[in-house]
C-alpha positions in Angstrom: 14.9 18.9 -30.1 17.6 19.6 -27.5 17.9 22.7 -25.6 21.4 23.2 -26.9 19.8 24.3 -30.1 18.6 27.4 -28.3 21.7 29.1 -26.8 21.2 32.0 -24.5 21.6 35.2 -26.4 23.5 38.3 -25.2 20.2 40.1 -24.8 18.8 37.3 -22.6 22.1 37.3 -20.5 21.8 41.1 -20.0 18.1 40.7 -18.9 19.1 37.9 -16.5 21.8 40.1 -14.9 19.4 42.9 -14.4 16.8 40.6 -12.8 19.5 39.1 -10.6 20.6 42.6 -9.4 17.0 43.5 -8.5 16.5 40.2 -6.8 19.8 40.4 -4.8 19.0 44.0 -3.8 15.5 43.0 -2.5 16.9 40.0 -0.7 19.7 42.0 1.0 17.3 44.8 2.0 14.5 42.5 3.4 17.0 40.2 5.2 18.8 43.2 6.8 15.6 44.7 8.1 14.3 41.2 9.2 17.5 40.8 11.2 17.3 44.4 12.6 13.8 43.6 14.0 14.9 40.2 15.3 13.9 41.1 18.9 10.3 42.0 17.8 7.9 39.3 19.0 6.5 38.9 15.5 10.0 38.0 14.2 11.0 35.8 17.2 7.8 33.8 16.8 8.8 33.0 13.3 11.9 31.1 14.4 14.8 33.3 13.5 17.4 30.5 13.1 15.3 28.3 10.9 14.3 31.3 8.8 17.9 32.4 8.3 18.8 28.9 7.3 16.0 28.9 4.7 17.1 32.3 3.5 20.7 31.2 3.0 19.6 28.1 1.0 17.2 30.2 -0.9 19.8 32.7 -2.1 22.3 30.0 -3.3 19.6 27.9 -5.0 18.0 31.0 -6.7 21.5 32.0 -8.0 22.0 28.5 -9.5 18.5 28.5 -11.1 18.7 31.9 -12.6 22.4 32.3 -13.5 22.9 28.6 -14.6 22.3 29.3 -18.3 24.5 32.4 -18.2 27.5 30.4 -16.9 26.7 27.1 -18.7 29.9 27.3 -20.8 32.1 26.6 -17.8 29.6 25.5 -15.0 29.4 21.7 -14.9 25.9 20.2 -14.5 26.9 18.2 -11.5 27.2 21.5 -9.6 23.5 22.2 -10.4 22.6 18.6 -9.4 24.3 18.9 -6.0 22.9 22.3 -5.1 19.4 21.3 -6.3 19.5 17.9 -4.5 20.6 19.4 -1.1 19.1 22.8 -0.9 15.6 22.1 -2.4 14.7 19.9 0.6 16.2 22.4 3.0 14.0 25.2 1.6 10.9 23.1 1.9 11.7 21.6 5.3 12.4 25.0 6.9 8.8 25.9 6.1 7.6 22.6 7.8 9.8 23.5 10.8 8.2 26.9 11.1 4.7 25.4 10.9 5.6 23.0 13.8 7.1 25.9 15.8 4.1 28.1 15.6 1.7 25.2 16.4 3.8 24.5 19.5 3.8 28.2 20.6 0.0 28.4 20.3 -0.8 25.1 22.0 1.7 25.7 24.7 0.2 29.1 25.5 -3.2 27.6 25.4 -2.1 24.9 27.9 -0.7 27.5 30.2 -3.8 29.6 30.3 -6.0 26.5 30.9 -3.7 25.3 33.7 -3.7 28.8 35.4 -7.5 28.8 35.2 -7.7 25.5 36.9 -5.3 26.7 39.6 -7.5 29.7 40.2 -10.6 27.6 40.4 -8.9 25.4 43.0 -7.9 28.5 45.0 -11.4 29.9 44.9 -12.9 26.7 46.2 -10.3 26.7 49.0 -10.9 30.4 49.8 -14.6 29.7 50.3 -13.8 27.6 53.3 -11.5 30.1 55.0 -13.2 33.3 53.7 -9.9 34.8 52.7 -10.1 36.4 49.3 -8.2 39.2 47.5 -10.0 41.9 45.6 -9.1 40.2 42.4 -10.7 36.9 43.6 -13.9 38.7 44.5 -14.1 40.1 41.0 -13.4 36.9 39.2 -15.8 36.0 36.4 -18.0 33.0 36.4 -17.3 30.1 34.0 -20.1 31.2 31.6 -18.3 34.5 31.0 -15.0 32.7 30.2 -16.9 30.5 27.8 -18.3 33.5 26.0 -14.9 35.1 25.9 -13.3 31.9 24.5 -16.0 31.7 21.8 -15.7 35.4 20.8 -11.9 35.2 20.5 -12.0 31.8 18.7 -10.1 30.3 21.7 -10.9 26.6 22.0 -10.4 25.0 25.4 -12.5 21.9 25.0 -9.5 19.6 25.1 -7.5 18.7 28.2 -4.6 21.1 28.2 -3.2 20.1 31.6 0.6 21.0 31.6 1.7 17.8 33.2 -0.3 15.5 30.9 -0.1 17.5 27.7 2.1 15.7 25.2 3.4 18.8 23.5 4.4 20.5 26.8 6.2 17.3 28.0 8.1 17.0 24.7 8.6 20.7 24.1 12.3 20.2 23.2 11.1 18.6 19.9 9.7 22.0 18.8 12.8 24.0 19.8 14.9 25.5 17.1 18.0 23.6 17.9 16.3 20.2 17.8 14.5 21.1 14.5 17.9 22.1 13.1 19.4 18.8 14.1 16.6 17.0 12.3 17.2 19.2 9.3 20.9 18.4 9.4 20.2 14.6 9.6 18.0 14.8 6.6 20.6 16.8 4.7 23.2 14.1 5.4 20.7 11.6 4.0 20.4 13.6 0.8 24.1 13.8 0.5 24.3 10.0 0.6 21.5 9.8 -1.9 23.2 12.3 -4.3 26.5 10.4 -4.0 24.6 7.2 -5.0 23.0 9.0 -8.0 26.4 10.4 -8.9 27.8 6.9 -9.3 25.3 5.9 -12.0 25.1 9.1 -14.1 27.1 10.1 -17.1 25.5 13.4 -18.0 26.1 14.8 -14.5 29.4 13.1 -13.8 32.3 15.0 -12.5 34.1 14.6 -15.9 31.1 15.5 -18.0 31.4 18.5 -20.4 29.4 21.6 -19.5 26.1 22.0 -21.2 23.0 24.2 -21.1 20.4 21.6 -20.3 21.0 20.8 -16.6 17.5 20.7 -15.2 15.6 17.7 -16.8 17.7 14.6 -16.1 16.5 11.5 -14.4 19.1 12.3 -11.7 16.6 14.7 -10.1 13.8 12.2 -9.8 15.2 10.5 -6.6 15.4 13.8 -4.7 12.0 14.8 -5.9 10.4 11.5 -4.8 12.3 11.3 -1.4 11.6 15.0 -0.8 7.9 14.6 -1.5 7.8 11.6 0.9 9.5 13.7 3.6 7.0 16.6 3.0 4.1 14.1 3.1 5.4 12.6 6.4 6.1 15.8 8.2 3.1 17.5 6.5 0.7 15.0 8.2 2.2 16.0 11.6 1.8 19.6 10.7 -1.8 19.2 9.7 -2.6 17.5 13.0 -1.1 20.2 15.2 -1.8 23.3 13.1 -5.6 22.7 13.0 -7.3 25.3 15.0 -4.2 27.4 15.5 -4.7 31.2 15.3 -2.0 33.7 15.8 -1.8 37.5 16.0 1.1 37.8 13.6 -0.6 36.1 10.6 2.2 33.5 10.6 -0.2 30.6 9.7 -1.5 32.6 6.7 2.1 33.4 5.6 3.2 29.8 5.7 0.0 28.7 3.9 0.9 31.2 1.1 4.4 29.7 1.0 3.0 26.2 0.6 0.7 27.4 -2.3 3.6 29.3 -4.0 5.9 26.3 -3.6 3.4 23.8 -5.0 2.6 26.0 -8.0 6.2 26.7 -8.8 7.3 23.1 -8.4 4.5 22.0 -10.8 5.6 24.6 -13.4 9.2 23.6 -13.0 8.5 19.9 -13.6 6.1 20.8 -16.5 8.7 22.7 -18.4 11.6 20.5 -17.4 10.2 17.2 -18.5 7.7 18.0 -21.3 9.5 17.9 -24.7 6.7 19.7 -26.5 7.5 22.8 -24.3 11.2 22.9 -25.2 10.5 25.8 -27.6 9.2 27.8 -24.7 12.4 27.1 -22.8 14.3 28.8 -25.6 12.7 32.1 -24.5 12.2 31.4 -20.8 14.9 29.1 -19.3 13.4 26.3 -17.2 15.3 27.5 -14.2 13.3 30.7 -14.3 10.3 28.9 -12.7 12.3 27.7 -9.8 13.9 31.1 -9.4 10.5 32.9 -9.3 9.2 30.4 -6.8 12.2 30.9 -4.5 12.0 34.7 -4.8 8.3 34.5 -3.8 9.2 32.3 -0.9 11.8 34.8 0.3 9.4 37.7 0.1 6.8 35.8 2.1 9.4 34.7 4.6 11.1 38.1 5.2 9.1 40.7 3.4 5.6 40.0 4.6 6.5 40.1 8.3 8.1 43.5 7.8 5.0 44.7 6.0 2.8 43.4 8.9 4.9 45.1 11.5 4.8 48.4 9.5 1.0 48.3 9.1 0.4 47.5 12.7 2.6 50.3 13.9 1.1 52.7 11.4 -2.5 51.8 12.4 -1.6 52.1 16.0 -0.4 55.7 15.6 -3.7 56.9 14.3 -6.0 54.4 16.0 -7.1 56.6 18.9 -7.7 59.7 16.8 -11.4 60.7 17.3 -12.2 57.3 18.9 -13.0 56.4 22.4 -11.2 53.2 23.3 -10.3 51.7 26.6 -6.8 52.6 27.8 -4.2 50.1 28.7 -4.9 50.6 32.4 -8.6 50.2 31.9 -8.1 46.9 30.1 -5.9 45.6 33.0 -8.4 46.8 35.7 -11.6 45.7 34.0 -12.3 42.0 34.7 -14.0 41.0 31.4 -11.6 43.1 29.3 -8.6 41.6 31.0 -10.0 38.0 30.4 -10.3 38.9 26.7 -6.8 40.3 26.8 -5.5 37.1 28.4 -7.2 35.1 25.7 -5.6 37.3 23.0 -2.1 36.7 24.5 -2.5 33.1 23.5 -2.5 34.1 19.9 0.3 36.6 20.7 2.4 33.8 22.3 2.9 36.0 25.4 0.4 34.5 27.8 3.1 34.3 30.4 3.2 38.1 30.8 -0.5 38.4 31.5 -0.5 35.4 33.9 2.5 36.8 35.8 0.9 40.2 36.0 -2.4 38.8 37.3 -0.9 36.5 39.8 1.6 39.0 41.3 -1.0 41.7 41.4 -3.4 39.3 43.1 -0.8 38.8 45.8 -0.2 42.5 46.1 -3.9 43.2 46.7 -4.4 40.4 49.2 -6.2 41.8 52.3 -4.6 41.9 55.7 -6.3 38.8 56.9 -2.9 37.0 56.8 -1.2 39.6 58.9 -3.9 40.8 61.3 -2.7 38.5 64.1 1.0 39.4 63.8 2.6 41.2 66.8 4.1 44.7 66.2 7.6 43.2 66.7 7.1 40.9 63.8 6.0 43.5 61.3 9.2 43.1 59.4 8.5 39.4 58.8 6.3 38.1 56.0 3.5 35.6 56.7 4.5 32.1 55.7 1.6 32.0 53.1 2.8 35.2 51.3 6.4 34.1 51.4 5.4 30.7 49.9 3.5 32.5 47.1 6.4 34.7 46.3 8.6 31.6 46.1 6.1 30.0 43.8 5.9 33.0 41.5 9.6 33.1 41.3 9.9 29.4 40.4 7.0 29.7 37.9 7.8 32.9 36.1 11.3 34.1 36.9 13.6 31.1 37.3 15.7 30.1 34.3 14.0 27.6 32.1 10.7 27.7 34.1 7.5 26.7 32.2 6.2 30.3 32.3 9.4 32.2 32.2 8.9 35.9 31.3 11.3 38.0 29.4 13.1 40.3 31.9 16.3 42.3 31.9 19.3 40.4 33.1 20.0 42.8 36.0 16.4 42.4 37.2 16.6 38.6 37.2 19.9 38.7 39.0 18.6 41.0 41.7 15.5 38.7 42.3 17.7 35.6 42.4 20.0 37.3 44.9 17.0 38.1 47.2 15.7 34.6 46.9 19.1 33.1 47.6 19.6 35.4 50.6 16.1 34.8 51.9 15.3 38.5 51.6 11.6 38.2 50.7 9.4 41.3 50.5 6.0 42.0 49.2 7.5 44.4 46.7 10.4 42.3 45.6 8.9 41.7 42.1 7.8 45.3 41.4 10.5 45.9 38.9 9.6 42.7 37.1 6.0 43.8 37.1 7.0 47.1 35.5 9.0 45.5 32.7 6.2 43.0 32.0 3.6 45.8 31.8 5.8 47.6 29.4 6.1 44.6 27.2 2.4 44.0 27.2 1.8 47.7 26.3 4.4 47.9 23.6 3.8 44.6 21.8 0.4 43.2 22.7 -2.0 46.0 23.6 -2.2 47.7 20.2 -2.8 44.4 18.5 -5.4 43.5 21.0 -7.3 46.8 20.3 -7.1 46.3 16.6 -8.6 42.8 16.9 -11.2 43.6 19.6 -12.3 46.9 18.1 -11.8 46.8 14.3 -11.6 50.0 12.5 -14.8 49.2 10.5 -16.8 48.8 13.7 -15.5 52.1 15.0 -16.1 53.9 11.8 -19.8 52.8 11.9 -20.1 54.7 15.2 -20.6 51.8 17.5 -20.1 52.8 21.1 -17.5 51.1 23.3 -18.9 50.1 26.7 -16.7 49.0 29.5 -19.4 47.8 31.8 
């Protein structure tokens, strides 16, 4: 029995229009707010460009799936074939790209933390020989404390994460948005060629074929499904390798896992109702495109809606978090050695470890005792010791300089002023104070509240457990 025997009734068309209006409204609202919060770390970490490409493909493909039966009288099936063949892989591969991106952010942050720990260990060994230590060095925690912190925060440092030898860090360009988009563009061109090839052998989906209602169950879709599945399997194996053990503060991994589950379930239902003749009677009531539409709607809500809910819940909890509870303040966390180590471990999941490392390293320099300058003559007070100047230069090249491995997010005028002072050789011990202020503000606004909510869950506090800082 052909689907043409079950034309779409006027009542079904009206229902489809209502659903489409609701869908389009939800998409426009969530996408608008998603774009509005694009500077939020939780949104930036989700790869804004790749997400928006996926959203655009999702909107067009959803429209074709849902509205196809309504416009079947004048919409040729080859239009459905082309949109389905090109945009279905784009929708799936953008999810793969986001998986790779979050895996890179986590492992890169982990490598940076490990490299900085090794650098500090080397400095401590060196300082033992010349007995010159800062107050921060004197309060550094032994390795057993760091291991305990790593265990309690699910931070695994058992592998070698040296920046110079780490494969991910040396090939970081692969995980950048622009490179992933180029790969996506190349695969799209491949699917264009594949669809042209299919177009040359089909009659039902030919350019001259008459419009018909049944546009979702031809053999013409099988090549894109098979090739697309192979692409997902190939890239999925890479994702599984690098996503294992990844934990993030924004629930991105959980979100993407839900997208994979929703995509798999929806794809199965679509194939089931599209290619099972015994279910054609069901398609008379529920058009087969409905399953693809519902899947795409779910993917969009997970891509754009769930991050907004997560941001809202975090901000709402943060407003009432301190009411009636004794928790360490931001300054107490920064000043307490063990709490600060926990905070640094958390910034790996927050993808902002550069901020904590810059704060620690510059503050260590600012608290360096006068051992370096005790032998300087009064006439030389305006000149910095060579060691301090070298450290300031190193901090600049590590954290401030454009495209540096640990580059922190500073205001343009702040970076310009620091670059001018470096260029003019106007080094001073306080030359990075403005950068320190901005980094502290970023840590307080975006990282500290999430750290408290993870380190001191509401349930623990509600049970009356005391918070001890010593």
